[in-house]
C-alpha positions in Angstrom: 11.5 -7.2 -9.2 11.3 -3.7 -7.8 9.0 -3.3 -4.7 8.8 0.5 -4.7 6.6 2.8 -6.7 7.7 6.4 -6.8 5.2 9.3 -6.4 5.3 10.4 -10.0 4.5 6.9 -11.3 1.9 6.4 -8.6 0.0 9.6 -9.6 -0.2 8.2 -13.2 -1.5 4.7 -12.2 -3.6 5.3 -9.0 -6.9 5.3 -10.8 -6.5 1.6 -11.8 -4.8 0.5 -8.6 -6.1 -0.9 -5.3 -4.5 1.5 -2.8 -4.3 0.1 0.7 -3.5 2.1 3.8 -2.1 -0.2 6.5 -1.6 2.6 9.0 -2.3 1.8 12.6 -5.1 3.6 14.5 -2.8 6.2 16.0 -1.1 7.0 12.6 -4.5 7.1 10.9 -5.6 9.8 13.3 -2.4 11.9 12.8 -1.7 11.5 9.1 -3.5 12.5 5.9 -4.9 9.6 4.0 -4.4 9.2 0.2 -7.6 9.7 -1.8 -9.4 6.5 -2.9 -7.4 4.3 -0.6 -9.0 1.7 1.7 -7.8 1.0 5.2 -6.9 -2.6 6.1 -4.9 -3.4 9.3 -1.5 -4.9 8.5 -2.2 -8.3 10.2 -5.5 -8.7 8.5 -4.1 -8.0 5.1 -1.2 -10.3 5.3 -3.1 -13.2 7.0 -6.1 -13.1 4.7 -5.4 -11.1 1.6 -7.9 -13.0 -0.4 -10.6 -11.3 1.6 -9.6 -8.0 0.1 -7.8 -8.7 -3.1 -9.9 -11.1 -5.3 -7.5 -11.3 -8.2 -3.9 -12.2 -7.6 -2.9 -10.2 -10.7 -4.6 -7.0 -9.4 -2.2 -4.0 -9.2 -1.9 -3.2 -5.4 0.0 -0.4 -3.8 0.3 -0.3 0.0 1.4 2.5 2.2 2.0 3.3 5.8 3.7 6.2 7.6 7.2 5.9 6.0 7.1 2.7 4.0 8.5 0.2 6.5 5.4 -1.9 7.4 4.0 -1.6 3.9 7.3 -3.0 2.5 6.9 -6.0 4.8 3.3 -6.4 3.7 4.3 -6.4 0.0 7.0 -9.0 0.6 4.4 -11.3 2.3 1.8 -10.6 -0.4 4.3 -11.5 -3.1 5.1 -14.8 -1.4 1.3 -15.5 -1.4 1.2 -15.0 -5.2 0.1 -11.3 -5.3 3.0 -10.4 -7.6 1.7 -7.0 -8.7 2.0 -5.6 -5.2 4.2 -2.6 -4.5 4.9 -0.1 -1.7 4.6 3.7 -2.2 8.0 5.2 -1.7 8.2 7.2 1.5 4.7 6.3 2.6 2.1 8.9 3.5 4.8 11.2 4.9 6.8 11.1 1.7 3.8 11.5 -0.5 2.4 14.6 1.1 5.8 16.2 1.9 6.5 16.5 -1.9 3.3 18.3 -2.7 
């Protein structure tokens, strides 16, 4: 199953998606944040996803700076039965550089 959602598809589904920013504090200060996203630190999200994602079938898209940490988060979420979890291709940098 594909882990990545491209920008074009993301723009079509973002209204019905839980969008999670896992940027660290430094990145959060430097980068633009996607509208309607919530900030959850990487370690909190992967250790206790049930605190943030109530339904394991919820469509979830994570993003970070370039997509590396969010890709790791998605792999962990999927192992924990959150199978509709995806990473935004290119992260925040990729999303805003294509606008």
